Chimera marker file (.cmm) of the C-alpha trace (Angstrom):
<marker_set name="trace">
<marker id="1" x="75.460" y="71.085" z="96.735" r="1" g="1" b="0" radius="0.5"/>
<marker id="2" x="78.842" y="69.814" z="97.985" r="1" g="1" b="0" radius="0.5"/>
<marker id="3" x="80.135" y="70.933" z="101.325" r="1" g="1" b="0" radius="0.5"/>
<marker id="4" x="83.926" y="71.084" z="100.943" r="1" g="1" b="0" radius="0.5"/>
<marker id="5" x="85.937" y="72.964" z="103.528" r="1" g="1" b="0" radius="0.5"/>
<marker id="6" x="89.298" y="74.643" z="102.985" r="1" g="1" b="0" radius="0.5"/>
<marker id="7" x="91.174" y="71.859" z="104.794" r="1" g="1" b="0" radius="0.5"/>
<marker id="8" x="89.604" y="69.255" z="102.505" r="1" g="1" b="0" radius="0.5"/>
<marker id="9" x="90.688" y="71.290" z="99.472" r="1" g="1" b="0" radius="0.5"/>
<marker id="10" x="94.270" y="71.319" z="100.783" r="1" g="1" b="0" radius="0.5"/>
<marker id="11" x="94.194" y="67.509" z="101.194" r="1" g="1" b="0" radius="0.5"/>
<marker id="12" x="92.865" y="67.106" z="97.640" r="1" g="1" b="0" radius="0.5"/>
<marker id="13" x="95.590" y="69.439" z="96.278" r="1" g="1" b="0" radius="0.5"/>
<marker id="14" x="98.358" y="67.544" z="98.080" r="1" g="1" b="0" radius="0.5"/>
<marker id="15" x="97.059" y="64.167" z="96.863" r="1" g="1" b="0" radius="0.5"/>
<marker id="16" x="96.753" y="65.542" z="93.305" r="1" g="1" b="0" radius="0.5"/>
<marker id="17" x="100.312" y="66.885" z="93.495" r="1" g="1" b="0" radius="0.5"/>
<marker id="18" x="101.619" y="63.514" z="94.599" r="1" g="1" b="0" radius="0.5"/>
<marker id="19" x="99.567" y="61.436" z="92.127" r="1" g="1" b="0" radius="0.5"/>
<marker id="20" x="99.751" y="63.670" z="89.053" r="1" g="1" b="0" radius="0.5"/>
<marker id="21" x="103.101" y="65.275" z="89.670" r="1" g="1" b="0" radius="0.5"/>
<marker id="22" x="104.210" y="68.897" z="89.668" r="1" g="1" b="0" radius="0.5"/>
<marker id="23" x="104.795" y="69.039" z="85.898" r="1" g="1" b="0" radius="0.5"/>
<marker id="24" x="101.293" y="67.985" z="84.804" r="1" g="1" b="0" radius="0.5"/>
<marker id="25" x="99.310" y="69.550" z="87.671" r="1" g="1" b="0" radius="0.5"/>
<marker id="26" x="98.857" y="73.037" z="86.103" r="1" g="1" b="0" radius="0.5"/>
<marker id="27" x="97.551" y="71.553" z="82.853" r="1" g="1" b="0" radius="0.5"/>
<marker id="28" x="95.152" y="69.236" z="84.734" r="1" g="1" b="0" radius="0.5"/>
<marker id="29" x="93.962" y="72.151" z="86.894" r="1" g="1" b="0" radius="0.5"/>
<marker id="30" x="93.244" y="74.284" z="83.790" r="1" g="1" b="0" radius="0.5"/>
<marker id="31" x="91.389" y="71.397" z="82.168" r="1" g="1" b="0" radius="0.5"/>
<marker id="32" x="89.301" y="70.795" z="85.297" r="1" g="1" b="0" radius="0.5"/>
<marker id="33" x="88.571" y="74.519" z="85.569" r="1" g="1" b="0" radius="0.5"/>
<marker id="34" x="87.450" y="74.668" z="81.928" r="1" g="1" b="0" radius="0.5"/>
<marker id="35" x="85.233" y="71.609" z="82.398" r="1" g="1" b="0" radius="0.5"/>
<marker id="36" x="83.725" y="73.094" z="85.561" r="1" g="1" b="0" radius="0.5"/>
<marker id="37" x="83.013" y="76.355" z="83.699" r="1" g="1" b="0" radius="0.5"/>
<marker id="38" x="81.336" y="74.491" z="80.824" r="1" g="1" b="0" radius="0.5"/>
<marker id="39" x="79.250" y="72.532" z="83.298" r="1" g="1" b="0" radius="0.5"/>
<marker id="40" x="78.134" y="75.721" z="85.053" r="1" g="1" b="0" radius="0.5"/>
<marker id="41" x="77.185" y="77.348" z="81.735" r="1" g="1" b="0" radius="0.5"/>
<marker id="42" x="75.284" y="74.237" z="80.675" r="1" g="1" b="0" radius="0.5"/>
<marker id="43" x="73.372" y="74.104" z="83.973" r="1" g="1" b="0" radius="0.5"/>
<marker id="44" x="72.555" y="77.820" z="83.655" r="1" g="1" b="0" radius="0.5"/>
<marker id="45" x="71.257" y="77.284" z="80.096" r="1" g="1" b="0" radius="0.5"/>
<marker id="46" x="69.102" y="74.365" z="81.200" r="1" g="1" b="0" radius="0.5"/>
<marker id="47" x="67.688" y="76.406" z="84.104" r="1" g="1" b="0" radius="0.5"/>
<marker id="48" x="66.916" y="79.324" z="81.770" r="1" g="1" b="0" radius="0.5"/>
<marker id="49" x="65.210" y="77.047" z="79.269" r="1" g="1" b="0" radius="0.5"/>
<marker id="50" x="63.105" y="75.437" z="81.993" r="1" g="1" b="0" radius="0.5"/>
<marker id="51" x="62.126" y="78.880" z="83.327" r="1" g="1" b="0" radius="0.5"/>
<marker id="52" x="61.272" y="80.053" z="79.803" r="1" g="1" b="0" radius="0.5"/>
<marker id="53" x="59.107" y="76.972" z="79.251" r="1" g="1" b="0" radius="0.5"/>
<marker id="54" x="57.301" y="77.507" z="82.576" r="1" g="1" b="0" radius="0.5"/>
<marker id="55" x="56.628" y="81.173" z="81.693" r="1" g="1" b="0" radius="0.5"/>
<marker id="56" x="55.377" y="80.110" z="78.259" r="1" g="1" b="0" radius="0.5"/>
<marker id="57" x="52.985" y="77.587" z="79.806" r="1" g="1" b="0" radius="0.5"/>
<marker id="58" x="51.735" y="80.214" z="82.273" r="1" g="1" b="0" radius="0.5"/>
<marker id="59" x="51.132" y="82.638" z="79.404" r="1" g="1" b="0" radius="0.5"/>
<marker id="60" x="49.260" y="79.969" z="77.448" r="1" g="1" b="0" radius="0.5"/>
<marker id="61" x="47.114" y="79.220" z="80.485" r="1" g="1" b="0" radius="0.5"/>
<marker id="62" x="46.416" y="82.929" z="80.975" r="1" g="1" b="0" radius="0.5"/>
<marker id="63" x="45.530" y="83.288" z="77.291" r="1" g="1" b="0" radius="0.5"/>
<marker id="64" x="43.122" y="80.342" z="77.559" r="1" g="1" b="0" radius="0.5"/>
<marker id="65" x="41.468" y="81.851" z="80.654" r="1" g="1" b="0" radius="0.5"/>
<marker id="66" x="41.061" y="85.200" z="78.866" r="1" g="1" b="0" radius="0.5"/>
<marker id="67" x="39.537" y="83.478" z="75.834" r="1" g="1" b="0" radius="0.5"/>
<marker id="68" x="37.099" y="81.574" z="78.048" r="1" g="1" b="0" radius="0.5"/>
<marker id="69" x="36.117" y="84.743" z="79.896" r="1" g="1" b="0" radius="0.5"/>
<marker id="70" x="35.651" y="86.637" z="76.623" r="1" g="1" b="0" radius="0.5"/>
<marker id="71" x="33.522" y="83.815" z="75.192" r="1" g="1" b="0" radius="0.5"/>
<marker id="72" x="31.375" y="83.654" z="78.326" r="1" g="1" b="0" radius="0.5"/>
<marker id="73" x="30.946" y="87.427" z="78.279" r="1" g="1" b="0" radius="0.5"/>
<marker id="74" x="30.013" y="87.397" z="74.600" r="1" g="1" b="0" radius="0.5"/>
<marker id="75" x="27.486" y="84.577" z="75.090" r="1" g="1" b="0" radius="0.5"/>
<marker id="76" x="26.017" y="86.358" z="78.112" r="1" g="1" b="0" radius="0.5"/>
<marker id="77" x="25.784" y="89.631" z="76.177" r="1" g="1" b="0" radius="0.5"/>
<marker id="78" x="24.118" y="87.914" z="73.207" r="1" g="1" b="0" radius="0.5"/>
<marker id="79" x="21.665" y="86.137" z="75.507" r="1" g="1" b="0" radius="0.5"/>
<marker id="80" x="20.742" y="89.366" z="77.288" r="1" g="1" b="0" radius="0.5"/>
<marker id="81" x="20.394" y="91.187" z="73.958" r="1" g="1" b="0" radius="0.5"/>
<marker id="82" x="18.144" y="88.426" z="72.650" r="1" g="1" b="0" radius="0.5"/>
<marker id="83" x="16.037" y="88.517" z="75.828" r="1" g="1" b="0" radius="0.5"/>
<marker id="84" x="15.651" y="92.289" z="75.582" r="1" g="1" b="0" radius="0.5"/>
<marker id="85" x="14.692" y="92.184" z="71.907" r="1" g="1" b="0" radius="0.5"/>
<marker id="86" x="12.165" y="89.439" z="72.611" r="1" g="1" b="0" radius="0.5"/>
<marker id="87" x="10.787" y="91.424" z="75.501" r="1" g="1" b="0" radius="0.5"/>
<marker id="88" x="10.476" y="94.549" z="73.355" r="1" g="1" b="0" radius="0.5"/>
<marker id="89" x="8.999" y="92.689" z="70.356" r="1" g="1" b="0" radius="0.5"/>
<marker id="90" x="6.326" y="90.883" z="72.341" r="1" g="1" b="0" radius="0.5"/>
<marker id="91" x="5.350" y="93.767" z="74.533" r="1" g="1" b="0" radius="0.5"/>
<marker id="92" x="1.882" y="95.062" z="73.695" r="1" g="1" b="0" radius="0.5"/>
<marker id="93" x="1.676" y="98.809" z="73.380" r="1" g="1" b="0" radius="0.5"/>
<marker id="94" x="0.180" y="100.632" z="76.308" r="1" g="1" b="0" radius="0.5"/>
<marker id="95" x="-2.990" y="102.596" z="75.408" r="1" g="1" b="0" radius="0.5"/>
<marker id="96" x="-1.462" y="105.686" z="76.992" r="1" g="1" b="0" radius="0.5"/>
<marker id="97" x="1.560" y="105.294" z="74.711" r="1" g="1" b="0" radius="0.5"/>
<marker id="98" x="-0.763" y="105.390" z="71.672" r="1" g="1" b="0" radius="0.5"/>
<marker id="99" x="-2.326" y="108.626" z="72.906" r="1" g="1" b="0" radius="0.5"/>
<marker id="100" x="1.113" y="110.108" z="73.495" r="1" g="1" b="0" radius="0.5"/>
<marker id="101" x="2.314" y="109.120" z="70.039" r="1" g="1" b="0" radius="0.5"/>
<marker id="102" x="-0.772" y="110.833" z="68.529" r="1" g="1" b="0" radius="0.5"/>
<marker id="103" x="0.001" y="113.989" z="70.484" r="1" g="1" b="0" radius="0.5"/>
<marker id="104" x="3.582" y="113.973" z="69.302" r="1" g="1" b="0" radius="0.5"/>
<marker id="105" x="2.475" y="113.511" z="65.659" r="1" g="1" b="0" radius="0.5"/>
<marker id="106" x="-0.002" y="116.375" z="65.983" r="1" g="1" b="0" radius="0.5"/>
<marker id="107" x="2.604" y="118.711" z="67.393" r="1" g="1" b="0" radius="0.5"/>
<marker id="108" x="5.067" y="117.977" z="64.612" r="1" g="1" b="0" radius="0.5"/>
<link id1="1" id2="2" r="1" g="1" b="0" radius="0.2"/>
<link id1="2" id2="3" r="1" g="1" b="0" radius="0.2"/>
<link id1="3" id2="4" r="1" g="1" b="0" radius="0.2"/>
<link id1="4" id2="5" r="1" g="1" b="0" radius="0.2"/>
<link id1="5" id2="6" r="1" g="1" b="0" radius="0.2"/>
<link id1="6" id2="7" r="1" g="1" b="0" radius="0.2"/>
<link id1="7" id2="8" r="1" g="1" b="0" radius="0.2"/>
<link id1="8" id2="9" r="1" g="1" b="0" radius="0.2"/>
<link id1="9" id2="10" r="1" g="1" b="0" radius="0.2"/>
<link id1="10" id2="11" r="1" g="1" b="0" radius="0.2"/>
<link id1="11" id2="12" r="1" g="1" b="0" radius="0.2"/>
<link id1="12" id2="13" r="1" g="1" b="0" radius="0.2"/>
<link id1="13" id2="14" r="1" g="1" b="0" radius="0.2"/>
<link id1="14" id2="15" r="1" g="1" b="0" radius="0.2"/>
<link id1="15" id2="16" r="1" g="1" b="0" radius="0.2"/>
<link id1="16" id2="17" r="1" g="1" b="0" radius="0.2"/>
<link id1="17" id2="18" r="1" g="1" b="0" radius="0.2"/>
<link id1="18" id2="19" r="1" g="1" b="0" radius="0.2"/>
<link id1="19" id2="20" r="1" g="1" b="0" radius="0.2"/>
<link id1="20" id2="21" r="1" g="1" b="0" radius="0.2"/>
<link id1="21" id2="22" r="1" g="1" b="0" radius="0.2"/>
<link id1="22" id2="23" r="1" g="1" b="0" radius="0.2"/>
<link id1="23" id2="24" r="1" g="1" b="0" radius="0.2"/>
<link id1="24" id2="25" r="1" g="1" b="0" radius="0.2"/>
<link id1="25" id2="26" r="1" g="1" b="0" radius="0.2"/>
<link id1="26" id2="27" r="1" g="1" b="0" radius="0.2"/>
<link id1="27" id2="28" r="1" g="1" b="0" radius="0.2"/>
<link id1="28" id2="29" r="1" g="1" b="0" radius="0.2"/>
<link id1="29" id2="30" r="1" g="1" b="0" radius="0.2"/>
<link id1="30" id2="31" r="1" g="1" b="0" radius="0.2"/>
<link id1="31" id2="32" r="1" g="1" b="0" radius="0.2"/>
<link id1="32" id2="33" r="1" g="1" b="0" radius="0.2"/>
<link id1="33" id2="34" r="1" g="1" b="0" radius="0.2"/>
<link id1="34" id2="35" r="1" g="1" b="0" radius="0.2"/>
<link id1="35" id2="36" r="1" g="1" b="0" radius="0.2"/>
<link id1="36" id2="37" r="1" g="1" b="0" radius="0.2"/>
<link id1="37" id2="38" r="1" g="1" b="0" radius="0.2"/>
<link id1="38" id2="39" r="1" g="1" b="0" radius="0.2"/>
<link id1="39" id2="40" r="1" g="1" b="0" radius="0.2"/>
<link id1="40" id2="41" r="1" g="1" b="0" radius="0.2"/>
<link id1="41" id2="42" r="1" g="1" b="0" radius="0.2"/>
<link id1="42" id2="43" r="1" g="1" b="0" radius="0.2"/>
<link id1="43" id2="44" r="1" g="1" b="0" radius="0.2"/>
<link id1="44" id2="45" r="1" g="1" b="0" radius="0.2"/>
<link id1="45" id2="46" r="1" g="1" b="0" radius="0.2"/>
<link id1="46" id2="47" r="1" g="1" b="0" radius="0.2"/>
<link id1="47" id2="48" r="1" g="1" b="0" radius="0.2"/>
<link id1="48" id2="49" r="1" g="1" b="0" radius="0.2"/>
<link id1="49" id2="50" r="1" g="1" b="0" radius="0.2"/>
<link id1="50" id2="51" r="1" g="1" b="0" radius="0.2"/>
<link id1="51" id2="52" r="1" g="1" b="0" radius="0.2"/>
<link id1="52" id2="53" r="1" g="1" b="0" radius="0.2"/>
<link id1="53" id2="54" r="1" g="1" b="0" radius="0.2"/>
<link id1="54" id2="55" r="1" g="1" b="0" radius="0.2"/>
<link id1="55" id2="56" r="1" g="1" b="0" radius="0.2"/>
<link id1="56" id2="57" r="1" g="1" b="0" radius="0.2"/>
<link id1="57" id2="58" r="1" g="1" b="0" radius="0.2"/>
<link id1="58" id2="59" r="1" g="1" b="0" radius="0.2"/>
<link id1="59" id2="60" r="1" g="1" b="0" radius="0.2"/>
<link id1="60" id2="61" r="1" g="1" b="0" radius="0.2"/>
<link id1="61" id2="62" r="1" g="1" b="0" radius="0.2"/>
<link id1="62" id2="63" r="1" g="1" b="0" radius="0.2"/>
<link id1="63" id2="64" r="1" g="1" b="0" radius="0.2"/>
<link id1="64" id2="65" r="1" g="1" b="0" radius="0.2"/>
<link id1="65" id2="66" r="1" g="1" b="0" radius="0.2"/>
<link id1="66" id2="67" r="1" g="1" b="0" radius="0.2"/>
<link id1="67" id2="68" r="1" g="1" b="0" radius="0.2"/>
<link id1="68" id2="69" r="1" g="1" b="0" radius="0.2"/>
<link id1="69" id2="70" r="1" g="1" b="0" radius="0.2"/>
<link id1="70" id2="71" r="1" g="1" b="0" radius="0.2"/>
<link id1="71" id2="72" r="1" g="1" b="0" radius="0.2"/>
<link id1="72" id2="73" r="1" g="1" b="0" radius="0.2"/>
<link id1="73" id2="74" r="1" g="1" b="0" radius="0.2"/>
<link id1="74" id2="75" r="1" g="1" b="0" radius="0.2"/>
<link id1="75" id2="76" r="1" g="1" b="0" radius="0.2"/>
<link id1="76" id2="77" r="1" g="1" b="0" radius="0.2"/>
<link id1="77" id2="78" r="1" g="1" b="0" radius="0.2"/>
<link id1="78" id2="79" r="1" g="1" b="0" radius="0.2"/>
<link id1="79" id2="80" r="1" g="1" b="0" radius="0.2"/>
<link id1="80" id2="81" r="1" g="1" b="0" radius="0.2"/>
<link id1="81" id2="82" r="1" g="1" b="0" radius="0.2"/>
<link id1="82" id2="83" r="1" g="1" b="0" radius="0.2"/>
<link id1="83" id2="84" r="1" g="1" b="0" radius="0.2"/>
<link id1="84" id2="85" r="1" g="1" b="0" radius="0.2"/>
<link id1="85" id2="86" r="1" g="1" b="0" radius="0.2"/>
<link id1="86" id2="87" r="1" g="1" b="0" radius="0.2"/>
<link id1="87" id2="88" r="1" g="1" b="0" radius="0.2"/>
<link id1="88" id2="89" r="1" g="1" b="0" radius="0.2"/>
<link id1="89" id2="90" r="1" g="1" b="0" radius="0.2"/>
<link id1="90" id2="91" r="1" g="1" b="0" radius="0.2"/>
<link id1="91" id2="92" r="1" g="1" b="0" radius="0.2"/>
<link id1="92" id2="93" r="1" g="1" b="0" radius="0.2"/>
<link id1="93" id2="94" r="1" g="1" b="0" radius="0.2"/>
<link id1="94" id2="95" r="1" g="1" b="0" radius="0.2"/>
<link id1="95" id2="96" r="1" g="1" b="0" radius="0.2"/>
<link id1="96" id2="97" r="1" g="1" b="0" radius="0.2"/>
<link id1="97" id2="98" r="1" g="1" b="0" radius="0.2"/>
<link id1="98" id2="99" r="1" g="1" b="0" radius="0.2"/>
<link id1="99" id2="100" r="1" g="1" b="0" radius="0.2"/>
<link id1="100" id2="101" r="1" g="1" b="0" radius="0.2"/>
<link id1="101" id2="102" r="1" g="1" b="0" radius="0.2"/>
<link id1="102" id2="103" r="1" g="1" b="0" radius="0.2"/>
<link id1="103" id2="104" r="1" g="1" b="0" radius="0.2"/>
<link id1="104" id2="105" r="1" g="1" b="0" radius="0.2"/>
<link id1="105" id2="106" r="1" g="1" b="0" radius="0.2"/>
<link id1="106" id2="107" r="1" g="1" b="0" radius="0.2"/>
<link id1="107" id2="108" r="1" g="1" b="0" radius="0.2"/>
</marker_set>
């Protein structure tokens, strides 16, 4: 994010020492460190929440795709079942099948 070299940090420390003074510098440094830590934690929380939301949206999309596939499969299965029942209901019996059924009845 920021490219700060060691020499630049030394310049910043010297300027801070001159401007703030040696008595207040430790307190200011602690305060800045605490603020930087809070900022890092906040950024990490925001990143985690964004990632969680993206995963949730992906799961919702996957769930929707599964529902669509299941519905298509169910409709296809019902259509095929209907076609088969219609085919079986409207099929005229074969004369040989009648003779066979008579033979089976006689044997039983």
